[in-house]
DSSP file (Angstrom, degrees, kcal/mol; ACC not computed):
  #  RESIDUE AA STRUCTURE BP1 BP2  ACC     N-H-->O    O-->H-N    N-H-->O    O-->H-N    TCO  KAPPA ALPHA  PHI   PSI    X-CA   Y-CA   Z-CA
    1    1 A M              0   0    0      0, 0.0     5,-0.1     0, 0.0    25,-0.0   0.000 360.0 360.0 360.0 127.5  -43.7  -64.8   40.2
    2    2 A P     >  -     0   0    0      0, 0.0     4,-2.4     0, 0.0     3,-0.3  -0.203 360.0-115.3 -57.7 150.1  -44.5  -64.8   36.5
    3    3 A K  H  > S+     0   0    0      1,-0.2     4,-2.7     2,-0.2     5,-0.2   0.876 115.1  52.7 -55.0 -42.4  -42.0  -66.5   34.2
    4    4 A A  H  > S+     0   0    0      2,-0.2     4,-2.1     1,-0.2    -1,-0.2   0.898 110.3  46.9 -60.0 -42.5  -41.1  -63.2   32.5
    5    5 A A  H  > S+     0   0    0     -3,-0.3     4,-2.7     2,-0.2    -1,-0.2   0.892 112.8  50.5 -67.4 -38.7  -40.4  -61.5   35.8
    6    6 A L  H  X S+     0   0    0     -4,-2.4     4,-2.5     1,-0.2     5,-0.2   0.925 109.8  50.0 -65.9 -41.5  -38.3  -64.5   36.9
    7    7 A A  H  X S+     0   0    0     -4,-2.7     4,-2.4     2,-0.2    -1,-0.2   0.897 111.5  48.9 -61.9 -40.7  -36.3  -64.4   33.7
    8    8 A C  H  X S+     0   0    0     -4,-2.1     4,-2.6     2,-0.2    -2,-0.2   0.929 111.6  49.2 -66.8 -43.5  -35.7  -60.7   34.1
    9    9 A A  H  X S+     0   0    0     -4,-2.7     4,-2.1     1,-0.2    -2,-0.2   0.907 112.4  47.0 -66.1 -39.8  -34.5  -61.2   37.7
   10   10 A L  H  X S+     0   0    0     -4,-2.5     4,-2.3     2,-0.2    -1,-0.2   0.891 112.0  50.7 -68.1 -39.2  -32.2  -64.0   36.8
   11   11 A A  H  X S+     0   0    0     -4,-2.4     4,-2.5    -5,-0.2    -2,-0.2   0.905 110.4  50.0 -65.9 -39.0  -30.8  -62.0   33.9
   12   12 A A  H  X S+     0   0    0     -4,-2.6     4,-2.7     2,-0.2    -2,-0.2   0.905 110.0  50.4 -60.2 -43.4  -30.2  -59.1   36.2
   13   13 A A  H  X>S+     0   0    0     -4,-2.1     5,-2.3     2,-0.2     4,-0.8   0.907 111.7  47.9 -64.4 -40.7  -28.4  -61.3   38.7
   14   14 A A  H ><5S+     0   0    0     -4,-2.3     3,-0.6     2,-0.2    -2,-0.2   0.933 112.2  48.6 -62.4 -47.0  -26.2  -62.7   36.0
   15   15 A W  H 3<5S+     0   0    0     -4,-2.5    -2,-0.2     1,-0.2    -1,-0.2   0.891 112.5  49.2 -61.5 -40.8  -25.4  -59.2   34.6
   16   16 A L  H 3<5S-     0   0    0     -4,-2.7    -1,-0.2    -5,-0.2    -2,-0.2   0.627 111.5-122.2 -76.0 -13.5  -24.6  -58.0   38.2
   17   17 A G  T <<5 +     0   0    0     -4,-0.8     2,-0.3    -3,-0.6    -3,-0.2   0.816  64.6 136.4  75.4  31.6  -22.4  -61.0   38.8
   18   18 A I      < -     0   0    0     -5,-2.3    -1,-0.3    -6,-0.2    -2,-0.1  -0.811  50.9-148.7-109.3 153.3  -24.3  -62.2   41.9
   19   19 A D  S    S+     0   0    0     -2,-0.3    12,-0.9     1,-0.1     2,-0.3   0.407  80.4  21.5-102.2   5.0  -25.2  -65.7   42.6
   20   20 A H        -     0   0    0      9,-0.2     2,-0.2    -7,-0.1    -1,-0.1  -0.980  69.1-131.2-160.2 162.6  -28.4  -64.9   44.5
   21   21 A L        -     0   0    0      6,-0.6     8,-0.2    -2,-0.3    17,-0.2  -0.677  45.3 -72.1-109.5 165.3  -31.0  -62.2   44.9
   22   22 A S    > > -     0   0    0     89,-0.4     3,-1.6    -2,-0.2     5,-0.6  -0.200  40.2-122.9 -52.0 141.9  -32.5  -60.5   47.8
   23   23 A A  G > 5S+     0   0    0      1,-0.3     3,-1.1     2,-0.2    -1,-0.1   0.773 109.0  68.1 -60.8 -24.5  -34.9  -62.7   49.8
   24   24 A S  G 3 5S+     0   0    0      1,-0.2    -1,-0.3    87,-0.1    -2,-0.1   0.703  90.6  61.0 -70.5 -19.4  -37.5  -60.0   49.2
   25   25 A T  G < 5S-     0   0    0     -3,-1.6    -1,-0.2     2,-0.2    -2,-0.2   0.658 103.3-129.0 -81.6 -15.8  -37.7  -60.8   45.5
   26   26 A G  T < 5S+     0   0    0     -3,-1.1     2,-0.5    -4,-0.4    -3,-0.1   0.522  71.7 118.6  80.2   5.8  -38.8  -64.3   46.1
   27   27 A V      < -     0   0    0     -5,-0.6    -6,-0.6   -18,-0.0     2,-0.5  -0.922  46.9-162.8-109.2 120.7  -36.0  -65.6   43.8
   28   28 A E        -     0   0    0     -2,-0.5    -8,-0.1    -8,-0.1    -6,-0.1  -0.876  14.5-133.6-106.3 137.7  -33.4  -67.9   45.3
   29   29 A G    >   -     0   0    0     -2,-0.5     3,-0.6    -8,-0.2    -9,-0.2  -0.229  26.9-101.9 -79.2 172.6  -30.1  -68.4   43.5
   30   30 A A  T 3  S+     0   0    0      1,-0.3     2,-0.2   -11,-0.2   -10,-0.1   0.809 114.8  27.5 -66.1 -34.5  -28.4  -71.7   42.8
   31   31 A A  T 3  S-     0   0    0    -12,-0.9     2,-0.7     2,-0.0    -1,-0.3  -0.576  71.6-170.9-132.9  72.9  -25.9  -71.3   45.6
   32   32 A A    <   -     0   0    0     -3,-0.6     4,-0.1    -2,-0.2   -12,-0.1  -0.526  23.7-144.5 -66.5 109.4  -27.2  -69.1   48.4
   33   33 A G        -     0   0    0     -2,-0.7     3,-0.4     2,-0.1    -1,-0.1  -0.013  23.9-102.2 -71.2 174.8  -24.1  -68.6   50.5
   34   34 A A  S    S+     0   0    0      1,-0.3     2,-1.1     2,-0.0    -1,-0.1   0.805 117.3  61.9 -69.4 -29.4  -24.0  -68.3   54.3
   35   35 A D  S    S-     0   0    0      4,-0.0    -1,-0.3     3,-0.0     2,-0.2  -0.461  76.8-175.9 -97.3  64.5  -23.7  -64.5   54.0
   36   36 A D     >  -     0   0    0     -2,-1.1     4,-2.5    -3,-0.4     5,-0.2  -0.407  22.5-140.6 -64.8 125.8  -27.0  -63.9   52.3
   37   37 A L  H  > S+     0   0    0      1,-0.2     4,-2.8     2,-0.2     5,-0.3   0.904  98.5  51.1 -57.5 -46.7  -27.2  -60.2   51.6
   38   38 A A  H  > S+     0   0    0      1,-0.2     4,-2.3     2,-0.2    -1,-0.2   0.900 112.6  46.2 -61.1 -41.3  -30.9  -59.8   52.5
   39   39 A A  H  > S+     0   0    0      2,-0.2     4,-2.3     1,-0.2    -1,-0.2   0.894 112.3  51.9 -66.0 -41.4  -30.4  -61.5   55.8
   40   40 A T  H  X S+     0   0    0     -4,-2.5     4,-2.6     2,-0.2    -2,-0.2   0.946 113.0  43.5 -60.6 -51.2  -27.2  -59.3   56.5
   41   41 A I  H  X S+     0   0    0     -4,-2.8     4,-2.8     1,-0.2    -2,-0.2   0.893 112.3  52.8 -65.5 -40.6  -29.0  -56.1   55.8
   42   42 A A  H  X S+     0   0    0     -4,-2.3     4,-2.0    -5,-0.3    -1,-0.2   0.908 110.7  47.8 -60.7 -42.2  -32.1  -57.1   57.8
   43   43 A R  H  X S+     0   0    0     -4,-2.3     4,-2.5     2,-0.2    -2,-0.2   0.913 112.6  48.8 -63.8 -45.3  -29.9  -57.9   60.8
   44   44 A L  H  X S+     0   0    0     -4,-2.6     4,-3.0     1,-0.2     5,-0.3   0.907 109.4  52.4 -62.9 -40.2  -28.0  -54.5   60.4
   45   45 A D  H  X S+     0   0    0     -4,-2.8     4,-1.7     1,-0.2    -1,-0.2   0.908 110.8  47.6 -61.8 -42.4  -31.4  -52.7   60.1
   46   46 A A  H  X S+     0   0    0     -4,-2.0     4,-1.8    -5,-0.2    -1,-0.2   0.917 113.8  48.1 -68.7 -39.9  -32.5  -54.3   63.4
   47   47 A E  H  X S+     0   0    0     -4,-2.5     4,-1.8     2,-0.2    -2,-0.2   0.935 111.4  47.6 -65.2 -45.3  -29.3  -53.5   65.1
   48   48 A V  H  X S+     0   0    0     -4,-3.0     4,-1.8     1,-0.2    -1,-0.2   0.881 116.9  43.3 -67.9 -34.0  -29.1  -49.8   64.1
   49   49 A F  H  X S+     0   0    0     -4,-1.7     4,-2.5    -5,-0.3    53,-0.3   0.724 105.3  61.8 -86.3 -19.1  -32.6  -49.2   65.1
   50   50 A D  H  X S+     0   0    0     -4,-1.8     4,-0.6     2,-0.2    -2,-0.2   0.935 110.2  42.0 -63.1 -45.0  -32.4  -51.1   68.3
   51   51 A A  H >< S+     0   0    0     -4,-1.8     3,-1.2     1,-0.2    -2,-0.2   0.926 113.8  53.5 -64.5 -45.6  -29.7  -48.6   69.3
   52   52 A F  H >< S+     0   0    0     -4,-1.8     3,-1.8     1,-0.3    -2,-0.2   0.916 104.7  54.3 -53.1 -47.8  -31.8  -45.7   67.9
   53   53 A N  H 3< S+     0   0    0     -4,-2.5    -1,-0.3     1,-0.3    -2,-0.2   0.653 116.3  38.3 -66.6 -16.4  -34.8  -46.8   70.0
   54   54 A R  T X< S+     0   0    0     -3,-1.2     3,-1.8    -4,-0.6     6,-0.3   0.021  77.8 123.9-120.2  26.8  -32.7  -46.7   73.1
   55   55 A C  T <   +     0   0    0     -3,-1.8     6,-0.3     1,-0.3    42,-0.1   0.550  51.6  83.1 -71.5  -7.0  -30.7  -43.5   72.2
   56   56 A A  T 3  S+     0   0    0     -3,-0.1    -1,-0.3    -4,-0.1    -2,-0.1   0.813  81.9  75.9 -61.6 -29.0  -31.7  -41.7   75.4
   57   57 A D  S X> S-     0   0    0     -3,-1.8     4,-2.0    -6,-0.2     3,-1.1  -0.778  86.8-141.3 -82.2 117.6  -28.8  -43.7   76.8
   58   58 A P  H 3> S+     0   0    0      0, 0.0     4,-2.3     0, 0.0     5,-0.2   0.822 101.4  56.7 -52.0 -35.5  -25.6  -41.9   75.5
   59   59 A A  H 3> S+     0   0    0      1,-0.2     4,-2.1     2,-0.2     5,-0.1   0.884 108.6  47.2 -67.4 -36.1  -23.9  -45.4   75.0
   60   60 A Q  H <> S+     0   0    0     -3,-1.1     4,-2.8    -6,-0.3    -5,-0.2   0.860 109.3  53.2 -70.9 -37.1  -26.8  -46.4   72.7
   61   61 A L  H  X S+     0   0    0     -4,-2.0     4,-2.7    -6,-0.3    -2,-0.2   0.936 110.5  47.7 -63.5 -43.3  -26.6  -43.2   70.8
   62   62 A E  H  X S+     0   0    0     -4,-2.3     4,-1.7     2,-0.2    -2,-0.2   0.922 111.3  50.7 -61.9 -44.6  -22.9  -43.8   70.3
   63   63 A R  H  < S+     0   0    0     -4,-2.1     4,-0.4     1,-0.2     3,-0.2   0.921 110.2  49.7 -56.6 -46.7  -23.7  -47.4   69.2
   64   64 A H  H >< S+     0   0    0     -4,-2.8     3,-1.4     1,-0.2    -2,-0.2   0.904 108.5  53.7 -57.7 -45.6  -26.2  -46.0   66.7
   65   65 A A  H >< S+     0   0    0     -4,-2.7     3,-2.2     1,-0.3    -1,-0.2   0.832  93.6  71.5 -56.8 -36.6  -23.6  -43.5   65.4
   66   66 A S  T 3< S+     0   0    0     -4,-1.7    -1,-0.3     1,-0.3    -2,-0.2   0.670  90.3  59.9 -60.1 -19.8  -21.2  -46.3   64.7
   67   67 A Y  T <  S+     0   0    0     -3,-1.4    88,-3.1    -4,-0.4     2,-0.4   0.564  93.8  81.2 -85.6  -5.0  -23.3  -47.6   61.7
   68   68 A F  E <  S-a  155   0A   0     -3,-2.2    88,-0.2    86,-0.2    77,-0.0  -0.827  80.7-120.4-110.7 140.4  -23.0  -44.3   59.8
   69   69 A D  E >   -     0   0A   0     86,-2.8     3,-2.0    -2,-0.4    16,-0.2  -0.436  30.7-117.5 -65.9 143.6  -20.2  -43.0   57.6
   70   70 A P  E 3  S+     0   0A   0      0, 0.0    15,-2.1     0, 0.0    16,-0.4   0.789 117.3  46.6 -55.9 -26.7  -18.8  -39.7   59.0
   71   71 A A  E 3  S+     0   0A   0     13,-0.2    13,-0.1    14,-0.1    -2,-0.1  -0.013  82.8 153.3-103.8  27.6  -20.0  -38.1   55.7
   72   72 A V  E <   -     0   0A   0     -3,-2.0     2,-0.5    83,-0.1    85,-0.2  -0.303  36.5-143.7 -63.1 138.9  -23.5  -39.7   55.7
   73   73 A E  E     -a  157   0A   0     83,-1.8    85,-2.3    10,-0.0     2,-0.5  -0.933  14.9-168.0-105.0 124.7  -26.1  -37.7   53.8
   74   74 A F  E     -aB 158  82A   0      8,-2.3     8,-2.3    -2,-0.5     2,-0.6  -0.961   2.1-168.5-120.3 115.8  -29.6  -37.8   55.4
   75   75 A Y  E     +aB 159  81A   0     83,-3.3    85,-3.0    -2,-0.5     2,-0.5  -0.920   7.0 179.7-110.1 121.1  -32.5  -36.5   53.4
   76   76 A H  E  >  -aB 160  80A   0      4,-3.0     4,-2.8    -2,-0.6    85,-0.2  -0.978  25.4-143.1-124.5 118.6  -35.8  -36.0   55.3
   77   77 A D  T  4 S+     0   0    0     83,-2.3    84,-0.1    -2,-0.5    -1,-0.1   0.777 100.7  25.6 -57.7 -30.4  -38.8  -34.7   53.5
   78   78 A T  T  4 S+     0   0    0     82,-0.3    -1,-0.2     2,-0.1    83,-0.1   0.662 127.9  43.2-103.0 -19.7  -40.0  -32.7   56.4
   79   79 A G  T  4 S-     0   0    0      1,-0.3     2,-0.2    -3,-0.0    -2,-0.2   0.594  98.8-132.6-101.8 -12.8  -36.8  -32.0   58.3
   80   80 A G  E  <  -B   76   0A   0     -4,-2.8    -4,-3.0     2,-0.0     2,-0.4  -0.658  37.5 -41.6  98.3-156.0  -34.4  -31.2   55.5
   81   81 A V  E     -B   75   0A   0     -2,-0.2     2,-0.4    -6,-0.2    -6,-0.2  -0.924  36.6-166.7-120.9 139.6  -30.9  -32.4   54.8
   82   82 A T  E     -B   74   0A   0     -8,-2.3    -8,-2.3    -2,-0.4     3,-0.0  -0.950   5.4-162.9-117.7 147.5  -27.9  -33.1   57.0
   83   83 A W        +     0   0    0     -2,-0.4     2,-0.3   -10,-0.2     3,-0.1   0.391  66.4  43.4-112.4  -1.0  -24.5  -33.6   55.4
   84   84 A T  S  > S-     0   0    0      1,-0.1     4,-2.6   -13,-0.1   -13,-0.2  -0.983  77.4-116.7-145.9 155.8  -22.6  -35.3   58.3
   85   85 A R  H  > S+     0   0    0    -15,-2.1     4,-2.9    -2,-0.3     5,-0.2   0.909 115.9  53.6 -54.3 -44.5  -22.9  -37.9   60.9
   86   86 A E  H  > S+     0   0    0    -16,-0.4     4,-2.4     2,-0.2    -1,-0.2   0.915 109.4  47.6 -61.8 -44.0  -22.5  -35.3   63.7
   87   87 A A  H  > S+     0   0    0      2,-0.2     4,-1.9     1,-0.2    -1,-0.2   0.925 113.2  48.5 -64.1 -45.5  -25.3  -33.1   62.2
   88   88 A M  H  X S+     0   0    0     -4,-2.6     4,-2.4     1,-0.2    -2,-0.2   0.902 111.4  50.1 -58.9 -42.3  -27.6  -36.2   61.9
   89   89 A L  H  X S+     0   0    0     -4,-2.9     4,-3.4     1,-0.2     5,-0.2   0.889 106.2  56.1 -65.8 -38.6  -26.8  -37.2   65.5
   90   90 A A  H  X S+     0   0    0     -4,-2.4     4,-2.1     1,-0.2    -1,-0.2   0.913 110.3  44.8 -62.2 -40.2  -27.6  -33.7   66.8
   91   91 A N  H  X>S+     0   0    0     -4,-1.9     4,-3.3     2,-0.2     5,-0.5   0.924 113.0  51.1 -65.5 -42.5  -31.1  -34.0   65.2
   92   92 A T  I  X>S+     0   0    0     -4,-2.4     5,-2.4     1,-0.2     4,-2.1   0.942 112.2  46.3 -58.7 -48.3  -31.5  -37.5   66.5
   93   93 A R  I  <5S+     0   0    0     -4,-3.4    -1,-0.2     1,-0.2    -2,-0.2   0.905 119.1  41.7 -60.8 -40.1  -30.6  -36.3   70.1
   94   94 A R  I  <5S+     0   0    0     -4,-2.1    -2,-0.2    -5,-0.2    -1,-0.2   0.913 129.7  20.4 -74.6 -44.9  -32.8  -33.3   69.9
   95   95 A Y  I  <5S+     0   0    0     -4,-3.3    -3,-0.2    -5,-0.2    -2,-0.2   0.703 129.7  28.1-105.8 -19.9  -35.9  -34.7   68.2
   96   96 A A  I >X<S+     0   0    0     -4,-2.1     3,-2.7    -5,-0.5     4,-2.1   0.840  81.8  96.1-111.0 -48.5  -35.9  -38.4   68.6
   97   97 A C  T 34<S-     0   0    0     -5,-2.4   -44,-0.1     1,-0.3     4,-0.1  -0.267 107.8  -0.7 -61.6 126.3  -34.2  -39.8   71.7
   98   98 A G  T 34 S+     0   0    0      2,-0.2    -1,-0.3   -45,-0.2    33,-0.1   0.338 124.6  75.8  81.0  -7.0  -36.7  -40.4   74.5
   99   99 A T  T <4 S-     0   0    0     -3,-2.7    31,-3.0     1,-0.4    32,-0.4   0.847 102.8  -7.4-103.9 -48.2  -39.5  -39.1   72.3
  100  100 A F  E  <  -C  129   0A   0     -4,-2.1    -1,-0.4    29,-0.3     2,-0.3  -0.961  53.8-139.9-147.1 165.8  -40.3  -42.0   69.8
  101  101 A T  E     -C  128   0A   0     27,-2.2    27,-2.5    -2,-0.3     2,-0.4  -0.793  19.0-125.9-119.6 163.9  -39.1  -45.3   68.6
  102  102 A R  E     -C  127   0A   0    -53,-0.3     2,-0.4    -2,-0.3    25,-0.2  -0.932  19.3-173.4-116.1 137.1  -39.0  -46.8   65.1
  103  103 A E  E     -C  126   0A   0     23,-2.7    23,-2.8    -2,-0.4     2,-0.4  -0.991  24.1-127.5-125.7 135.8  -40.4  -50.1   64.0
  104  104 A L  E     -C  125   0A   0     -2,-0.4    21,-0.3    21,-0.2     3,-0.0  -0.685  31.3-115.7 -75.5 131.0  -39.9  -51.7   60.6
  105  105 A V    >   -     0   0    0     19,-2.5     3,-2.1    -2,-0.4     4,-0.3  -0.559  41.5-107.2 -65.9 120.0  -43.2  -52.6   58.9
  106  106 A P  T 3  S+     0   0    0      0, 0.0    -1,-0.1     0, 0.0    -3,-0.0  -0.222  99.5  11.2 -52.7 133.4  -43.1  -56.4   58.7
  107  107 A G  T 3  S+     0   0    0     -3,-0.0    -2,-0.1     1,-0.0    -3,-0.0   0.455 100.8 101.3  79.9   4.2  -42.6  -57.7   55.2
  108  108 A S    <   +     0   0    0     -3,-2.1     2,-0.4    16,-0.2    14,-0.1   0.618  48.5 105.1 -95.3 -12.3  -41.7  -54.2   53.8
  109  109 A L        +     0   0    0     -4,-0.3     2,-0.4    14,-0.1    14,-0.2  -0.541  43.5 178.7 -77.2 124.0  -37.9  -54.6   53.7
  110  110 A A  E     -D  122   0A   0     12,-3.0    12,-2.8    -2,-0.4     2,-0.4  -0.984  10.0-159.3-122.4 140.7  -36.5  -55.1   50.1
  111  111 A V  E     -D  121   0A   0     -2,-0.4   -89,-0.4    10,-0.2    10,-0.2  -0.967   6.7-172.3-125.1 134.8  -32.8  -55.4   49.6
  112  112 A Y  E     -D  120   0A   0      8,-2.7     8,-2.8    -2,-0.4     2,-0.1  -0.988  22.3-125.6-128.9 126.1  -31.0  -54.8   46.3
  113  113 A P  E     -D  119   0A   0      0, 0.0     2,-0.6     0, 0.0     6,-0.3  -0.415  12.4-154.5 -71.0 145.8  -27.3  -55.5   45.7
  114  114 A V  E >>  -D  118   0A   0      4,-2.9     4,-2.1    -2,-0.1     3,-1.8  -0.971  30.2-117.8-118.4 111.2  -25.0  -52.7   44.3
  115  115 A R  T 34 S-     0   0    0     -2,-0.6   -98,-0.1     1,-0.3     4,-0.1  -0.195  89.1  -2.5 -55.3 131.0  -22.2  -54.3   42.5
  116  116 A D  T 34 S+     0   0    0      1,-0.1    -1,-0.3     2,-0.1     0, 0.0   0.767 134.0  56.9  60.4  27.7  -18.7  -53.6   44.0
  117  117 A F  T <4 S-     0   0    0     -3,-1.8    30,-2.6     1,-0.2     2,-0.3   0.431 100.2 -98.3-145.0 -57.5  -20.2  -51.4   46.6
  118  118 A G  E  <  -DE 114 146A   0     -4,-2.1    -4,-2.9    28,-0.2     2,-0.3  -0.793  49.9 -49.6 165.3-124.5  -22.9  -52.8   48.9
  119  119 A A  E     -DE 113 145A   0     26,-2.3    26,-2.8    -6,-0.3     2,-0.5  -0.978  24.4-135.7-152.3 154.9  -26.7  -52.7   49.0
  120  120 A I  E     -DE 112 144A   0     -8,-2.8    -8,-2.7    -2,-0.3     2,-0.4  -0.979  22.5-163.0-112.8 131.8  -29.7  -50.5   48.9
  121  121 A A  E     -DE 111 143A   0     22,-3.1    22,-2.7    -2,-0.5     2,-0.4  -0.946   9.2-180.0-113.2 136.3  -32.5  -51.2   51.4
  122  122 A Q  E     +DE 110 142A   0    -12,-2.8   -12,-3.0    -2,-0.4     2,-0.3  -0.976  20.2 114.3-130.9 149.2  -36.0  -49.9   50.9
  123  123 A G  E     - E   0 141A   0     18,-1.9    18,-2.4    -2,-0.4     2,-0.4  -0.979  54.0 -82.0-179.9-167.8  -39.0  -50.3   53.1
  124  124 A R  E     - E   0 140A   0    -19,-0.3   -19,-2.5    -2,-0.3     2,-0.3  -0.955  34.0-172.9-121.1 142.7  -41.6  -48.7   55.4
  125  125 A H  E     -CE 104 139A   0     14,-2.4    14,-2.4    -2,-0.4     2,-0.3  -0.962  10.7-148.8-132.9 154.3  -41.3  -47.8   59.0
  126  126 A R  E     -CE 103 138A   0    -23,-2.8   -23,-2.7    -2,-0.3     2,-0.5  -0.877  12.6-137.5-119.4 156.1  -43.6  -46.5   61.7
  127  127 A F  E     -CE 102 137A   0     10,-2.0    10,-1.5    -2,-0.3     9,-0.5  -0.946  15.6-161.2-117.1 131.9  -42.8  -44.2   64.6
  128  128 A C  E     -C  101   0A   0    -27,-2.5   -27,-2.2    -2,-0.5     7,-0.3  -0.916  23.0-115.9-119.2 134.4  -44.2  -44.8   68.1
  129  129 A Q  E  >  -C  100   0A   0      5,-2.9     4,-2.6    -2,-0.4   -29,-0.3  -0.471  20.1-141.3 -66.9 133.4  -44.5  -42.4   70.9
  130  130 A T  T  4 S+     0   0    0    -31,-3.0    -1,-0.1    -2,-0.2   -30,-0.1   0.929  96.7  47.3 -64.8 -43.7  -42.3  -43.5   73.8
  131  131 A G  T  4 S+     0   0    0    -32,-0.4    -1,-0.2     1,-0.2   -31,-0.1   0.887 128.2  20.8 -64.7 -41.6  -44.8  -42.5   76.5
  132  132 A T  T  4 S-     0   0    0      2,-0.1    -2,-0.2     0, 0.0    -1,-0.2   0.686  89.7-133.1-104.5 -20.8  -47.9  -44.0   75.0
  133  133 A G     <  +     0   0    0     -4,-2.6     2,-0.3     1,-0.3    -3,-0.1   0.461  54.6 147.5  77.9   1.7  -46.6  -46.6   72.6
  134  134 A K        -     0   0    0     -5,-0.1    -5,-2.9    -6,-0.1     2,-1.1  -0.544  41.9-149.7 -73.1 133.4  -49.0  -45.4   70.0
  135  135 A C        +     0   0    0     -2,-0.3    -7,-0.2    -7,-0.3    33,-0.1  -0.724  37.1 150.1-103.8  84.0  -47.5  -45.7   66.5
  136  136 A E        +     0   0    0     -2,-1.1    30,-2.8    -9,-0.5     2,-0.3   0.637  48.4  73.6 -95.2 -15.1  -49.2  -42.8   64.7
  137  137 A G  E     -EF 127 165A   0    -10,-1.5   -10,-2.0    28,-0.3     2,-0.3  -0.793  52.6-179.6-104.8 145.1  -46.5  -42.0   62.1
  138  138 A L  E     +EF 126 164A   0     26,-2.6    26,-2.6    -2,-0.3     2,-0.3  -0.991   8.9 161.0-137.9 145.3  -45.6  -43.9   58.9
  139  139 A A  E     -E  125   0A   0    -14,-2.4   -14,-2.4    -2,-0.3     2,-0.3  -0.974  33.0-117.6-153.9 166.6  -42.9  -43.2   56.3
  140  140 A D  E     -EF 124 161A   0     21,-3.5    21,-2.5    -2,-0.3     2,-0.3  -0.757  31.9-168.0-103.9 158.8  -40.9  -44.8   53.5
  141  141 A F  E     -EF 123 160A   0    -18,-2.4   -18,-1.9    -2,-0.3     2,-0.4  -0.985  19.2-165.6-145.9 156.5  -37.2  -45.1   53.6
  142  142 A T  E     -EF 122 159A   0     17,-2.2    17,-3.0    -2,-0.3     2,-0.4  -0.982  13.9-173.0-139.5 129.6  -34.2  -45.9   51.4
  143  143 A I  E     -EF 121 158A   0    -22,-2.7   -22,-3.1    -2,-0.4     2,-0.6  -0.988  14.3-147.9-128.8 131.8  -30.8  -46.6   53.0
  144  144 A V  E     -EF 120 157A   0     13,-2.4    12,-2.5    -2,-0.4    13,-1.1  -0.905  16.4-164.9 -99.8 121.9  -27.5  -47.1   51.1
  145  145 A W  E     -EF 119 155A   0    -26,-2.8   -26,-2.3    -2,-0.6     2,-0.5  -0.907   2.5-158.1-108.0 131.9  -25.2  -49.5   52.8
  146  146 A Q  E     -EF 118 154A   0      8,-3.4     8,-2.3    -2,-0.4     2,-0.6  -0.952  13.4-137.3-112.9 131.4  -21.5  -49.7   51.8
  147  147 A R  E     - F   0 153A   0    -30,-2.6     6,-0.2    -2,-0.5     5,-0.1  -0.756  26.2-141.9 -85.1 122.4  -19.4  -52.8   52.6
  148  148 A Q    >   -     0   0    0      4,-3.9     3,-1.7    -2,-0.6   -31,-0.0  -0.310  24.6-104.4 -80.4 167.5  -16.0  -51.6   53.9
  149  149 A Q  T 3  S+     0   0    0      1,-0.3    -1,-0.1     2,-0.1    -2,-0.0   0.802 122.2  56.9 -62.4 -31.2  -12.7  -53.2   53.0
  150  150 A D  T 3  S-     0   0    0      2,-0.1    -1,-0.3     1,-0.1     3,-0.1   0.401 123.0-105.1 -81.3   3.2  -12.6  -54.8   56.5
  151  151 A G  S <  S+     0   0    0     -3,-1.7    -2,-0.1     1,-0.3     2,-0.1   0.264  81.3 126.9  91.8 -11.8  -16.0  -56.4   55.9
  152  152 A Q        -     0   0    0     -5,-0.1    -4,-3.9     1,-0.0     2,-0.4  -0.337  54.8-128.0 -73.2 160.9  -18.0  -54.0   58.1
  153  153 A W  E     - F   0 147A   0     -6,-0.2     2,-0.4    -3,-0.1    -6,-0.2  -0.885  22.1-172.3-112.4 144.1  -21.0  -52.2   56.7
  154  154 A R  E     - F   0 146A   0     -8,-2.3    -8,-3.4    -2,-0.4     2,-0.5  -0.993  24.7-124.5-134.9 141.5  -21.6  -48.4   56.9
  155  155 A I  E     +aF  68 145A   0    -88,-3.1   -86,-2.8    -2,-0.4   -10,-0.2  -0.737  31.6 169.1 -81.5 124.7  -24.7  -46.3   56.0
  156  156 A T  E     +     0   0A   0    -12,-2.5   -83,-1.8    -2,-0.5     2,-0.3   0.670  63.9  23.1-110.3 -22.0  -23.7  -43.6   53.5
  157  157 A R  E     -aF  73 144A   0    -13,-1.1   -13,-2.4   -85,-0.2     2,-0.4  -0.996  59.0-174.1-144.8 144.9  -27.1  -42.2   52.4
  158  158 A V  E     -aF  74 143A   0    -85,-2.3   -83,-3.3    -2,-0.3     2,-0.5  -0.994   2.9-172.6-138.4 130.9  -30.5  -42.2   54.0
  159  159 A L  E     +aF  75 142A   0    -17,-3.0   -17,-2.2    -2,-0.4     2,-0.5  -0.990   4.2 179.7-122.4 124.8  -33.8  -41.0   52.6
  160  160 A S  E     +aF  76 141A   0    -85,-3.0   -83,-2.3    -2,-0.5     2,-0.3  -0.974  25.3 143.6-123.6 115.6  -36.8  -40.8   54.8
  161  161 A Y  E     + F   0 140A   0    -21,-2.5   -21,-3.5    -2,-0.5     3,-0.1  -0.898  32.6  56.1-151.2 168.9  -39.9  -39.6   53.0
  162  162 A G  E     -     0   0A   0     -2,-0.3    -1,-0.1   -23,-0.2     2,-0.1   0.833  63.7-172.5  69.4  34.2  -43.6  -39.8   52.6
  163  163 A H  E     +     0   0A   0     -3,-0.1     2,-0.3   -24,-0.1   -24,-0.2  -0.389  19.8 145.8 -59.9 129.9  -44.2  -39.1   56.2
  164  164 A R  E     - F   0 138A   0    -26,-2.6   -26,-2.6    -2,-0.1     2,-0.2  -0.937  53.2 -70.6-156.2 171.5  -47.9  -39.5   57.0
  165  165 A A  E     - F   0 137A   0     -2,-0.3   -28,-0.3   -28,-0.2   -29,-0.1  -0.493  52.1-112.5 -70.7 145.5  -50.4  -40.6   59.6
  166  166 A N    >   -     0   0    0    -30,-2.8     3,-1.7    -2,-0.2    -1,-0.1  -0.733  20.6-153.3 -83.2 114.8  -50.4  -44.4   60.2
  167  167 A P  T 3  S+     0   0    0      0, 0.0    -1,-0.2     0, 0.0   -31,-0.1   0.627  89.0  69.2 -65.0 -13.8  -53.7  -45.6   58.9
  168  168 A G  T 3         0   0    0      1,-0.2   -33,-0.1   -33,-0.1   -32,-0.1   0.392 360.0 360.0 -86.7   4.5  -53.6  -48.5   61.4
  169  169 A T    <         0   0    0     -3,-1.7    -1,-0.2   -33,-0.1   -33,-0.1   0.441 360.0 360.0-106.9 360.0  -54.0  -46.3   64.4
């Protein structure tokens, strides 16, 4: 990372009142604590989509639902907007469960802290047909995670956009 970019990143970290930056930035703070934000969000991303990938099982769909705030806003460039968890789950049930799975594109996840709120996760994901395993779809995403008072994390906003054919297929 160039010195100017490193200086900007460190200044931003100081301004935001954080002692470390996301692992995706390549900048490590002086005291990276046990609860590293990037690792936490990466773990949560894996958990929420593990449940999504098995949502044909009603228990897994319920597990998937538990990660979302009841008033979650989900913006999908080709599917439109849903304004509640229940509406989002209805779409998931109807269009995704048993039809395709989601894979995070390795190395694409970037995590940004949001002071006194939580984090923003950005990345790319691909979608694979359940029957064939072919991963023909690719899209970008942004997920806003809010840390609750009890320490749990909830998704409050999702943007899934730039849906296109996966050039790797």
